[in-house]
Structures are given as structure tokens and as C-alpha cells.
C-alpha positions in Angstrom: -9.7 -16.9 -19.5 -9.0 -13.1 -20.4 -6.2 -11.6 -21.7 -4.0 -9.7 -19.2 -4.5 -5.8 -19.0 -2.7 -3.5 -16.9 -5.3 -1.5 -15.2 -5.4 -0.8 -11.3 -7.8 -2.3 -9.3 -8.5 -1.3 -5.8 -7.4 -3.5 -2.6 -10.9 -3.1 -1.1 -13.3 -5.9 -0.6 -16.9 -6.0 -2.7 -20.0 -6.9 -0.5 -20.6 -10.4 -1.1 -24.5 -10.0 -1.8 -23.9 -7.2 -4.7 -21.0 -8.7 -6.2 -23.3 -12.6 -6.3 -25.9 -10.6 -7.7 -24.4 -9.0 -10.4 -22.8 -12.5 -11.5 -26.2 -13.8 -11.0 -25.7 -16.0 -8.6 -28.8 -17.7 -6.6 -28.5 -17.6 -2.7 -27.2 -21.5 -1.8 -25.3 -21.9 -5.0 -21.7 -22.4 -5.0 -19.8 -19.4 -7.0 -17.9 -20.4 -9.9 -14.3 -20.3 -9.3 -12.8 -16.8 -10.8 -10.8 -17.0 -14.2 -7.8 -16.1 -12.7 -7.8 -19.4 -10.6 -7.8 -21.5 -13.4 -5.3 -19.3 -15.7 -3.0 -19.5 -12.9 -3.7 -23.0 -12.3 -3.1 -23.9 -16.4 0.3 -22.2 -15.8 1.4 -24.8 -12.8 -0.3 -27.1 -14.7 2.4 -26.6 -17.6 5.1 -25.8 -15.4 4.8 -28.7 -13.5 5.2 -30.9 -16.3 8.4 -29.2 -16.9 9.6 -29.3 -12.9 8.7 -33.0 -12.3 10.4 -34.1 -15.4 13.9 -33.2 -13.6 12.6 -33.8 -10.2 11.5 -37.1 -11.5 15.1 -38.3 -12.5 17.4 -35.9 -10.6 18.0 -38.3 -7.4 18.9 -41.1 -9.5 21.0 -39.0 -12.0 22.6 -37.6 -9.0 23.1 -40.9 -7.5 23.5 -43.5 -9.7 24.8 -41.5 -12.3 26.9 -38.7 -10.9 27.9 -40.9 -7.8 27.1 -38.6 -5.2 27.1 -39.8 -1.7 23.6 -39.7 0.4 25.2 -37.1 2.0 25.5 -35.2 -0.9 22.4 -35.9 -2.1 20.9 -34.2 0.9 23.0 -31.5 0.7 21.6 -30.9 -3.1 18.2 -31.9 -2.5 18.4 -29.4 0.7 19.1 -26.7 -1.8 16.6 -27.3 -4.3 14.2 -27.7 -1.3 15.2 -24.4 0.8 16.9 -21.7 -1.4 13.9 -20.1 -2.8 13.0 -19.4 1.2 16.2 -16.2 0.9 13.8 -14.8 -2.0 10.6 -15.4 -1.1 9.8 -12.5 1.5 11.7 -10.5 -1.7 9.0 -11.9 -3.9 5.9 -11.3 -1.6 7.1 -7.5 -0.7 7.7 -6.5 -3.7 4.6 -7.3 -5.3 2.8 -6.0 -2.6 4.6 -2.5 -3.1 4.0 -2.3 -6.4 0.8 -4.2 -6.3 2.4 -6.2 -9.5 1.7 -9.6 -8.5 1.6 -11.1 -11.9 5.1 -9.3 -13.2 6.9 -11.1 -10.0 5.6 -14.1 -10.8 6.3 -14.0 -14.1 9.8 -13.2 -13.6 9.7 -16.1 -11.3 8.4 -18.4 -14.1 11.0 -17.0 -16.2 14.0 -17.6 -14.3 13.2 -21.0 -13.9 12.5 -22.2 -17.5 15.9 -20.8 -18.1 17.9 -23.2 -15.7 16.5 -26.2 -17.4 19.1 -26.4 -20.8 21.8 -25.5 -18.3 21.4 -29.1 -16.6 23.3 -30.1 -19.8 26.3 -28.4 -18.8 26.6 -29.3 -15.1 28.2 -32.0 -14.3 29.8 -31.5 -11.1 28.5 -31.1 -7.7 29.3 -27.3 -7.4 27.8 -26.4 -10.9 24.8 -28.7 -10.7 24.4 -26.9 -7.2 24.6 -23.1 -8.6 22.0 -24.4 -11.3 19.6 -25.5 -8.9 20.4 -22.6 -6.6 18.9 -20.0 -9.5 15.8 -22.0 -10.7 14.9 -22.1 -6.8 15.6 -18.6 -6.5 12.5 -18.3 -9.8 10.6 -20.6 -7.7 11.0 -18.5 -4.2 10.1 -14.9 -6.8 7.2 -16.4 -7.7 5.0 -18.4 -5.0 4.4 -15.9 -2.9 2.9 -13.6 -5.7 1.1 -16.3 -7.1 -0.9 -17.5 -4.0 -1.5 -14.0 -3.4 -3.4 -13.7 -7.0 -5.2 -16.4 -5.9 -6.5 -15.3 -2.5 -7.3 -12.0 -4.2 -9.5 -13.3 -6.6 -11.1 -15.8 -4.2 -14.0 -15.2 -1.5 -12.5 -15.8 1.9 -14.8 -18.5 2.7 -13.8 -20.4 -0.7 -10.0 -19.9 -0.4 -9.9 -23.7 0.5 -11.4 -24.9 -2.5 -9.8 -22.2 -4.7 -6.2 -23.1 -3.7 -7.6 -27.1 -4.1 -8.8 -26.5 -7.6 -5.2 -24.7 -8.5 -3.2 -27.5 -6.6 -4.9 -30.3 -8.2 -4.4 -28.5 -11.8 -0.8 -28.3 -10.5 -0.6 -31.5 -9.9 -2.1 -32.8 -13.4 1.2 -31.5 -14.7 3.1 -33.4 -11.7 1.4 -36.9 -13.3 2.1 -36.2 -17.0 5.8 -34.9 -15.7 7.3 -38.2 -14.4 5.4 -40.3 -17.2 7.1 -38.2 -19.7 10.5 -38.3 -18.1 10.1 -42.5 -17.9 9.3 -42.3 -21.8 12.1 -40.2 -22.9 14.9 -42.2 -20.6 13.6 -45.6 -22.3 13.5 -44.1 -25.9 16.5 -41.9 -26.0 20.4 -42.9 -26.3 21.1 -39.9 -24.4 17.9 -39.9 -21.5 18.9 -37.4 -19.4 20.2 -35.1 -21.7 16.5 -35.4 -23.9 14.9 -34.8 -20.5 16.4 -31.2 -19.9 16.1 -30.6 -23.2 12.1 -31.3 -23.7 11.5 -29.5 -20.0 13.3 -26.4 -21.0 10.9 -26.5 -24.5 7.7 -27.4 -21.7 8.7 -24.5 -19.1 8.9 -21.7 -21.6 5.3 -22.4 -23.0 4.2 -22.3 -19.4 5.4 -18.9 -19.2 3.9 -18.0 -22.3 0.5 -18.7 -21.1 1.5 -16.7 -18.1 1.6 -13.5 -20.4 -0.9 -13.8 -22.5 -4.0 -15.6 -20.2 -3.5 -14.5 -16.5 -4.8 -11.2 -15.5 -2.5 -8.4 -14.4 -4.3 -5.7 -13.2 -2.4 -3.4 -10.7 -3.5 -4.0 -7.0 -3.4 -0.1 -5.3 -3.5 -0.3 -1.8 -6.7 1.4 -0.3 -6.3 5.0 1.2 -6.6 4.1 4.6 -4.7 0.5 4.4 -1.0 0.6 6.6 2.0 1.2 4.3 4.2 -1.5 2.8 7.5 -1.9 3.9 10.1 -4.7 5.0 9.2 -3.7 8.5 6.1 -4.0 8.5 6.2 -7.5 6.5 8.0 -8.8 9.8 5.8 -7.6 12.0 3.1 -9.4 10.9 4.4 -12.2 13.1 2.8 -10.3 15.7 -0.4 -11.3 15.0 -1.2 -14.6 17.4 -3.1 -16.4 14.3 0.1 -15.9 11.6 2.7 -16.6 14.3 0.9 -19.8 15.4 0.5 -20.7 11.7 4.4 -20.2 11.0 5.2 -21.7 13.8 3.5 -25.0 13.5 4.8 -25.0 9.6 8.6 -24.8 11.0 8.2 -27.1 13.5 6.5 -30.0 11.0 9.0 -28.6 8.2 11.9 -29.6 10.5 10.5 -33.1 10.6 9.4 -34.0 7.3 11.5 -36.3 4.8 12.2 -34.8 1.1 10.6 -36.6 -1.7 13.9 -37.7 -3.3 14.7 -39.2 0.0 11.3 -41.2 0.7 11.3 -42.2 -3.2 15.2 -43.8 -2.5 13.9 -45.5 0.9 11.2 -47.0 -0.6 13.4 -48.9 -3.6 15.8 -49.5 -1.0 13.0 -51.0 0.9 11.0 -52.6 -2.1 14.0 -53.5 -4.2 12.2 -51.6 -7.2 14.5 -51.5 -10.1 16.0 -48.5 -11.8 14.1 -48.3 -14.9 11.1 -47.8 -12.8 11.9 -45.2 -10.2 11.4 -42.3 -12.3 7.8 -43.3 -12.2 7.2 -43.3 -8.6 6.4 -39.5 -8.3 3.6 -40.1 -10.5 2.0 -42.5 -7.5 2.2 -39.2 -5.0 1.4 -36.8 -7.6 -2.2 -39.3 -8.5 -3.1 -39.1 -4.8 -2.1 -34.9 -4.6 -4.5 -34.7 -7.5 -7.9 -37.1 -6.5 -7.8 -35.6 -3.0 -6.6 -31.9 -3.2 -10.2 -30.4 -3.6 -12.0 -33.1 -1.6 -9.9 -31.9 1.3 -9.5 -28.3 0.3 -13.5 -28.1 0.6 -13.4 -30.4 3.8 -10.8 -27.7 5.3 -12.9 -24.8 4.6 -15.7 -26.4 6.4 -14.2 -28.1 9.4 -11.2 -25.9 9.8 -8.2 -26.1 8.1 -6.0 -26.8 11.5 -7.7 -30.1 11.5 -6.8 -31.0 8.0 -3.2 -29.7 7.9 -2.3 -31.9 11.0 -4.0 -34.6 9.7 -1.8 -34.7 6.8 1.4 -34.8 8.8 -0.5 -37.8 10.1 -0.8 -39.7 7.0 3.0 -38.5 6.2 3.7 -40.6 9.8 1.4 -43.8 8.7 3.9 -43.6 5.5 7.1 -43.2 7.2 5.6 -46.9 9.6 5.2 -48.1 6.6 8.7 -48.2 5.5 10.0 -48.6 8.5 8.1 -52.3 9.1 9.0 -53.2 5.5 8.3 -56.1 4.2 7.7 -57.6 0.4 4.1 -57.3 0.4 3.1 -55.9 -3.3 0.7 -53.4 -2.0 3.2 -51.7 0.1 4.2 -49.0 -2.3 0.7 -48.1 -3.4 -0.5 -47.6 0.1 3.1 -45.2 0.7 2.8 -42.9 -2.3 -1.1 -43.1 -1.4 -0.5 -41.6 1.8 2.3 -39.4 0.7 0.2 -38.0 -1.6 -2.6 -37.4 0.8 -0.1 -35.1 3.0 0.6 -32.7 0.3 -3.1 -32.9 -0.5 -4.0 -31.9 2.8 -1.3 -29.6 3.7 -0.2 -27.4 0.6 -3.1 -25.5 -0.5 -4.6 -25.7 3.0 -1.7 -24.0 4.8 -1.9 -20.8 2.0 -5.5 -20.7 2.7 -5.1 -20.5 6.4 -2.5 -17.7 6.8 -4.6 -15.6 3.8 -7.2 -15.7 6.1 -4.3 -14.5 9.2 -3.2 -11.1 7.0 -4.5 -7.8 5.8 -5.1 -7.9 2.3 -2.1 -5.2 2.0 0.3 -7.6 3.2 -0.8 -10.4 1.7 2.2 -11.2 -0.5 4.5 -10.9 2.4 2.6 -12.5 4.9 2.5 -15.6 2.8 5.7 -15.8 2.2 6.6 -15.6 5.8 4.9 -18.8 6.4 6.8 -20.0 3.3 10.2 -19.1 3.8 10.1 -20.9 7.7 8.5 -24.0 6.3 11.5 -24.1 3.7 14.1 -23.1 5.5 12.7 -26.1 7.4 12.7 -28.2 5.2 16.4 -27.2 3.7 17.7 -28.2 7.1 15.7 -31.2 7.3 17.3 -32.4 3.9 20.8 -31.7 5.4 20.0 -33.4 8.5 18.5 -36.8 7.0 21.4 -37.2 4.5 24.1 -37.2 7.2 22.0 -39.2 9.7 21.5 -41.6 6.2 25.3 -41.3 6.0 26.2 -42.2 9.5 23.4 -44.3 10.8 21.8 -45.9 7.7 18.1 -45.8 6.1 16.3 -46.9 8.4 17.6 -45.3 11.4 17.7 -42.1 10.1 13.8 -42.7 9.2 13.0 -44.1 12.5 14.6 -40.8 14.4 12.6 -38.9 12.0 9.5 -40.4 13.0 10.1 -39.9 16.6 10.5 -36.4 15.9 7.1 -35.8 13.4 5.3 -37.6 16.1 6.3 -34.9 18.7 5.8 -32.0 16.5 2.7 -33.1 15.8 1.7 -33.3 19.5 3.1 -29.9 20.0 1.0 -28.4 17.3 -2.4 -29.6 18.7 -1.9 -27.3 21.4 -0.8 -24.5 19.2 -3.7 -23.8 18.7 -4.4 -21.2 15.9 -7.4 -18.9 17.3 -10.4 -17.4 15.2 -10.4 -17.1 11.4 -8.0 -19.3 9.2 -9.4 -22.3 11.5 -12.9 -21.2 11.7 -14.9 -22.6 8.9 -16.9 -19.7 7.1 -20.9 -19.4 7.1 -22.7 -20.8 3.9 -23.9 -17.4 2.9 -24.4 -18.7 -0.6 -22.5 -15.4 -1.6 -19.1 -15.0 -3.1 -16.8 -12.3 -1.5 -14.6 -11.9 -4.2 -11.7 -9.6 -4.6 -11.0 -8.3 -8.0 -13.4 -7.7 -11.3 -12.3 -10.8 -12.8 -13.9 -13.4 -10.4 -16.6 -13.6 -12.7 -18.4 -17.3 -13.5 -15.0 -19.0 -15.7 
């Protein structure tokens, strides 16, 4: 890692062979990952420890501790997952406009860190909703600029691998967070307050690492690049590849049951005790951690569309197992493995595909468009599933979600994104890095 600096870097690409030669990389060998990817992975690891400590206990805290109905939880869960969509375009656009992706990411991480201690004071539905909305605003500001930094630091044919490494490091934090939450709940008298306090301290550490170790070079658009504006960002939807990628993400997001509901459904199906509930996200995170890099590499080789849709088939299989029910001891492990595999095959792979479908000067805005559509769709899905659970019960609601997901996957098979994002790059043995910090780590 290198300490951040503020030197401007042109947005034009470096040719693969000279860059590889300058780094001492022989043809046919895989280039080392850029320090930016590893530094951002470290920031995400620390931040996810903080976030997942809260996420692991939030469903139980809201439903069992505060007595919210499934509809009330669906509203808050949808808010938690969907409000960031309102500011993701802002974060992506401002990062492109000023070339300050790191500054926007830092602002988002800092805002989320400030929200953690506020959960100690929020005990009503409106207050908790306001804190969660502010926290997700921070996430919305940081997500597109952070992913733009990763895309700029990686060669196009290596983006699946780069996002896979980042998501694996991010998920390592998701593994640690629920364990810490579990230990704190077991050992502290006021368990929830202690979880929120420790989470705030860890989040502050993540912001410090970002400031010190993530390079902060300002990206200057090339002289012939298109002007950066919100109108130009929305105009990216005229690009067929990006439009189809975004439409698939939106359709599938509308049929995705949120994590909190999956864990509540799993508890309902198996009768898992409340004291073990905080460990359920650990199973999903472990599968995500183990599969993110292999599936990212697979997407680079065989095509990102195939891996992305395969991840949703894994989620559909998890729904099927939950609907089948039963008392077999392997049931929770199978559901959590498929749930984690779904994220490993879709999260970073979607961003790698979208990054190949937009020009570099609009990278943050283009990624934010896809993320916004997906986040809004998942917000609507949480509201709809919470209402369906309240009206019909858990099993009929999940059955409806499974049918809709199967139909959405079938429709997306027909919406074939053409060209770049789904075409495996040739094995040139060179690394087309986009910035001087992409030296071997």
C-alpha cells in the first residue's frame, strides 16, 4: 500500500505490453493486483466488521426486542437496503465530475461511521428509520466511487478477479462481524448497546485506513472525452449493453428476498434458538468469502452474464429448500451455502460487467445507474415481501417470490448483453492498468 497523494492522473489507458514490461511481468503470467484494490479491500474488511455487527442483530432487535411486525420490519429493511439508491447517482456523478473518487468514498464511509452510535439513542420506528436512512446515504455516496477506483486500477480482462478479491476481503469482515456480535451479546449485560458501541469504534478505524492508505490521485478526463454531466450519465442508458445489464439487475432485484427475511425464514423453518440467530449471516459470509475469487475468475473466462444468472439460480435453489422444510440437520448449511454463492456470483461480477459497458470518464455514473436500479428494486421487494408475509404468512410469500424469480431468470436469459461485458478477454499475458499505482503489491 502507498500513502495517498493528490497528483493528477490522465484518464487515458496505458498500453498493455509497455506497462507489463515496466512492471517486469513476463507474457503469459498473471499480473499482481494493484495496491488500490488491496487497500480498498482492507477498508471494506474493517467497515464490514462494523456493519455486519449491526446487521446480524438488527432483525432480532427490531422484531423480538422492539416488537415490530413483519410489515414494519419490511419497511425498515427496505429502507436500509434501498434508500442509498437516492444518492448513488450523486456519488458516482460527483466522483466523475471532479475526479475525486476517493474523497466521495471517504465522505460516505465517514457518514456511516457517525450513524452507529446514534442507534443507541433510537428506540422508535421513525427514529430508527432516520438513522438507517442516514447510514444508507453514506453507503450510497461511497459505493460507486469505490467501485470506480477498483475498475480504474484493474485491466479490463482482470476486473472480475479484482472485484472478486475485493469482495472476498469485504466478506472477511462480514465473517468477523457476526462473531463479535454473538460474543458481545453473550457477555454483555446490555448486549445491543454494547454491539452498537463497538461497531462505531471499528467504523472509525476503517475511515482512518482509507485516509492514510488508499491513493487519492485526481483523475483528469482526456482532452477528447465527453463532458461529464447528469444528463450525459443518464444518456449512458442508450448504450445497449448497459441498458440490458441494468434491466436484468432491476428485474432480478425485484424478486430477491432480503437477507434479514432469509434468516427469519430459516429460523422459522428450523426452530433455531434466538441466541444463535446472530451467527446465521456468518454462514452466508463464509460461502461468499470462499467463492468470490473463484467465481470472479470464472466470469473473466467464460462470461459474466452466465455466472451472474447462475448465481440467481443458486438463490432459487435456496428458496426451494426453505419451502421444502424438514428437520434435516444439513438444511441450514445448504441454504446458507447457496445464499453466499448467490452473492459471490452476482455482486462483483455485475460491477465488472457494467464497467466494461461504459466509457472511463463516466465510470462512476455508469456503475451508479446499475446500482441504483438494483437498490430500488430490492427496496420494493422488501416492502412487497413484508406485506405478503403479513397478509399470507411466510411460506406463501416465499412461494410467490420463488415463482417470480424463476420467471425473471428466464426473461433475462433472453436479454443477452452483447459484446464486451460478457465476452471473456483473450489471454494476452499483459495487464492494461489504468493508473500508476497498479504496480505489483
